[in-house]
C-alpha positions as YAML, in Angstrom:
chain: A
units: angstrom
residues:
- id: 1
  name: MET
  ca: [51.31, -18.76, -65.98]
- id: 2
  name: LYS
  ca: [53.68, -19.60, -63.14]
- id: 3
  name: LYS
  ca: [53.00, -22.44, -60.72]
- id: 4
  name: THR
  ca: [52.89, -20.04, -57.78]
- id: 5
  name: HIS
  ca: [50.22, -17.90, -59.45]
- id: 6
  name: LEU
  ca: [48.16, -21.00, -60.21]
- id: 7
  name: PHE
  ca: [48.51, -22.21, -56.61]
- id: 8
  name: ILE
  ca: [47.44, -18.81, -55.22]
- id: 9
  name: LEU
  ca: [44.46, -18.70, -57.58]
- id: 10
  name: VAL
  ca: [43.29, -22.19, -56.55]
- id: 11
  name: PHE
  ca: [43.75, -21.28, -52.87]
- id: 12
  name: VAL
  ca: [41.70, -18.06, -53.21]
- id: 13
  name: VAL
  ca: [38.87, -19.87, -55.04]
- id: 14
  name: ALA
  ca: [38.82, -22.60, -52.39]
- id: 15
  name: ALA
  ca: [38.77, -20.02, -49.58]
- id: 16
  name: ILE
  ca: [35.87, -18.16, -51.19]
- id: 17
  name: GLY
  ca: [33.99, -21.46, -51.59]
- id: 18
  name: VAL
  ca: [34.48, -22.32, -47.92]
- id: 19
  name: ILE
  ca: [33.31, -18.88, -46.79]
- id: 20
  name: ILE
  ca: [30.19, -19.02, -48.96]
- id: 21
  name: SER
  ca: [29.30, -22.52, -47.77]
- id: 22
  name: LEU
  ca: [29.64, -21.46, -44.13]
- id: 23
  name: PHE
  ca: [27.27, -18.53, -44.51]
- id: 24
  name: ALA
  ca: [24.79, -20.16, -46.88]
- id: 25
  name: ASN
  ca: [23.27, -22.53, -44.31]
- id: 26
  name: THR
  ca: [23.26, -20.32, -41.23]
- id: 27
  name: SER
  ca: [20.07, -19.94, -39.28]
- id: 28
  name: THR
  ca: [19.39, -17.84, -36.24]
- id: 29
  name: TYR
  ca: [17.65, -18.29, -32.90]
- id: 30
  name: THR
  ca: [14.50, -16.23, -32.90]
- id: 31
  name: ASP
  ca: [10.77, -16.43, -32.26]
- id: 32
  name: PHE
  ca: [7.69, -17.39, -34.26]
- id: 33
  name: SER
  ca: [7.00, -13.81, -35.41]
- id: 34
  name: ALA
  ca: [10.30, -13.63, -37.32]
- id: 35
  name: ALA
  ca: [9.59, -17.00, -38.91]
- id: 36
  name: VAL
  ca: [6.13, -15.80, -39.99]
- id: 37
  name: ASP
  ca: [7.64, -12.64, -41.47]
- id: 38
  name: ASN
  ca: [10.13, -14.73, -43.49]
- id: 39
  name: PRO
  ca: [8.30, -17.81, -44.78]
- id: 40
  name: GLY
  ca: [10.53, -20.44, -46.32]
- id: 41
  name: LYS
  ca: [13.62, -19.36, -44.35]
- id: 42
  name: GLU
  ca: [14.89, -21.76, -41.66]
- id: 43
  name: PHE
  ca: [15.01, -20.65, -38.03]
- id: 44
  name: HIS
  ca: [15.85, -22.10, -34.61]
- id: 45
  name: ILE
  ca: [13.06, -21.30, -32.15]
- id: 46
  name: ILE
  ca: [13.41, -21.86, -28.41]
- id: 47
  name: GLY
  ca: [10.29, -22.41, -26.36]
- id: 48
  name: LYS
  ca: [8.30, -24.54, -24.00]
- id: 49
  name: LEU
  ca: [5.81, -27.29, -24.68]
- id: 50
  name: VAL
  ca: [2.19, -26.28, -24.08]
- id: 51
  name: LYS
  ca: [1.13, -29.25, -21.97]
- id: 52
  name: ASP
  ca: [-2.59, -28.47, -21.85]
- id: 53
  name: LYS
  ca: [-2.92, -28.70, -25.66]
- id: 54
  name: PRO
  ca: [-2.98, -32.00, -27.56]
- id: 55
  name: ILE
  ca: [0.17, -33.87, -28.48]
- id: 56
  name: ILE
  ca: [-0.67, -35.98, -31.53]
- id: 57
  name: TYR
  ca: [1.41, -38.98, -32.52]
- id: 58
  name: ASP
  ca: [-0.40, -41.98, -33.96]
- id: 59
  name: THR
  ca: [1.85, -44.65, -35.44]
- id: 60
  name: LYS
  ca: [-1.12, -46.38, -37.08]
- id: 61
  name: VAL
  ca: [-2.00, -43.29, -39.10]
- id: 62
  name: ASP
  ca: [1.50, -41.89, -39.80]
- id: 63
  name: ALA
  ca: [4.60, -42.91, -37.84]
- id: 64
  name: ASN
  ca: [6.52, -39.94, -39.27]
- id: 65
  name: ARG
  ca: [4.14, -37.16, -38.22]
- id: 66
  name: PHE
  ca: [4.22, -35.68, -34.77]
- id: 67
  name: THR
  ca: [2.35, -32.48, -33.84]
- id: 68
  name: PHE
  ca: [2.34, -30.42, -30.68]
- id: 69
  name: PHE
  ca: [1.89, -26.85, -29.48]
- id: 70
  name: MET
  ca: [4.80, -24.73, -28.36]
- id: 71
  name: LYS
  ca: [5.11, -21.28, -26.80]
- id: 72
  name: ASP
  ca: [8.18, -19.26, -27.77]
- id: 73
  name: GLN
  ca: [10.17, -16.99, -25.44]
- id: 74
  name: LYS
  ca: [7.96, -14.00, -26.26]
- id: 75
  name: GLY
  ca: [4.78, -15.95, -25.43]
- id: 76
  name: ALA
  ca: [3.54, -16.58, -28.98]
- id: 77
  name: GLU
  ca: [1.95, -20.00, -29.33]
- id: 78
  name: ARG
  ca: [1.96, -22.07, -32.51]
- id: 79
  name: GLN
  ca: [1.36, -25.62, -33.63]
- id: 80
  name: VAL
  ca: [4.53, -27.43, -34.71]
- id: 81
  name: ILE
  ca: [4.52, -30.32, -37.18]
- id: 82
  name: TYR
  ca: [7.58, -32.55, -37.01]
- id: 83
  name: LYS
  ca: [8.25, -35.07, -39.76]
- id: 84
  name: GLY
  ca: [9.65, -37.83, -37.59]
- id: 85
  name: ALA
  ca: [9.00, -40.03, -34.59]
- id: 86
  name: LYS
  ca: [8.06, -38.58, -31.22]
- id: 87
  name: PRO
  ca: [11.16, -38.38, -28.98]
- id: 88
  name: GLN
  ca: [11.17, -40.47, -25.83]
- id: 89
  name: ASP
  ca: [10.12, -38.56, -22.68]
- id: 90
  name: PHE
  ca: [9.04, -35.58, -24.81]
- id: 91
  name: GLU
  ca: [6.44, -34.51, -22.24]
- id: 92
  name: LYS
  ca: [9.13, -34.21, -19.54]
- id: 93
  name: SER
  ca: [11.24, -31.72, -21.46]
- id: 94
  name: GLU
  ca: [11.84, -28.32, -19.88]
- id: 95
  name: GLN
  ca: [12.69, -26.59, -23.12]
- id: 96
  name: VAL
  ca: [12.28, -27.38, -26.80]
- id: 97
  name: VAL
  ca: [14.28, -26.05, -29.74]
- id: 98
  name: VAL
  ca: [12.61, -26.55, -33.10]
- id: 99
  name: ILE
  ca: [14.53, -26.07, -36.32]
- id: 100
  name: GLY
  ca: [12.37, -25.44, -39.34]
- id: 101
  name: LYS
  ca: [10.35, -22.95, -41.33]
- id: 102
  name: ILE
  ca: [6.87, -21.59, -41.89]
- id: 103
  name: GLU
  ca: [5.01, -23.03, -44.88]
- id: 104
  name: ASN
  ca: [1.30, -22.47, -45.53]
- id: 105
  name: ASP
  ca: [0.93, -20.82, -42.10]
- id: 106
  name: GLU
  ca: [2.29, -23.95, -40.32]
- id: 107
  name: PHE
  ca: [5.66, -24.36, -38.63]
- id: 108
  name: LEU
  ca: [7.30, -27.43, -40.15]
- id: 109
  name: ALA
  ca: [10.16, -28.65, -37.99]
- id: 110
  name: SER
  ca: [12.95, -30.59, -39.64]
- id: 111
  name: SER
  ca: [14.70, -31.21, -36.32]
- id: 112
  name: LEU
  ca: [13.96, -31.12, -32.57]
- id: 113
  name: LEU
  ca: [16.30, -30.57, -29.65]
- id: 114
  name: LEU
  ca: [15.10, -31.21, -26.10]
- id: 115
  name: LYS
  ca: [16.37, -30.01, -22.76]
- id: 116
  name: CYS
  ca: [15.30, -32.54, -20.20]
- id: 117
  name: PRO
  ca: [15.13, -31.81, -16.48]
- id: 118
  name: SER
  ca: [18.34, -32.38, -14.61]
- id: 119
  name: LYS
  ca: [18.51, -35.22, -12.14]
- id: 120
  name: TYR
  ca: [21.07, -33.19, -10.17]
- id: 121
  name: ASN
  ca: [19.06, -30.59, -8.26]
- id: 122
  name: ASP
  ca: [20.27, -28.64, -5.23]
- id: 123
  name: GLU
  ca: [17.04, -29.44, -3.42]
- id: 124
  name: LYS
  ca: [17.70, -33.20, -3.42]
- id: 125
  name: LYS
  ca: [20.90, -33.22, -1.34]
- id: 126
  name: PRO
  ca: [21.14, -35.91, 1.35]
- id: 127
  name: ASP
  ca: [20.72, -34.75, 4.95]
- id: 128
  name: GLY
  ca: [23.90, -33.15, 6.25]
- id: 129
  name: PHE
  ca: [25.48, -32.91, 2.79]
- id: 130
  name: GLY
  ca: [27.48, -29.70, 2.50]
- id: 131
  name: ASP
  ca: [26.72, -28.53, 6.06]
- id: 132
  name: LYS
  ca: [30.34, -28.51, 7.30]
- id: 133
  name: LYS
  ca: [32.30, -25.34, 6.67]
- id: 134
  name: TYR
  ca: [36.09, -25.32, 6.51]
- id: 135
  name: GLU
  ca: [38.47, -22.53, 7.42]
- id: 136
  name: VAL
  ca: [41.93, -22.00, 6.03]
- id: 137
  name: GLY
  ca: [44.38, -24.08, 8.05]
- id: 138
  name: ASP
  ca: [41.79, -26.66, 9.22]
- id: 139
  name: LYS
  ca: [43.21, -30.15, 9.32]
- id: 140
  name: PRO
  ca: [41.14, -33.21, 8.53]
- id: 141
  name: ALA
  ca: [40.10, -35.28, 11.52]
- id: 142
  name: ALA
  ca: [42.32, -38.29, 12.27]
- id: 143
  name: LYS
  ca: [40.78, -41.70, 11.76]
...
């Protein structure tokens, strides 16, 4: 076998391995209903924290168990169990992305992503900020 044939063969096998590894661990953004329909498969679910339901995190009982209720984008509500510590300022988050799967009718999250409220809101501009309008050809005032 020639060296070029061997090189091409190794390159093709490596390319196939890379392609398979890229597609093997892909998960999709969806809602709780798709996760329920496919138990054991990992999904990313975007939703909001249900603030009127209990948020349970007791370090004396289990420091690596955090449970809360979340409502997905379609309005379905489900309890989420996260195997890890409660993130700081969790209650202030605007949006939550949980990454995990359904097992025994429970959503077990392996990872959490939070979108916290922005401290840069249009409503909090100082008085007079942005009131001046400029026309083409306007020159700045001399000091």
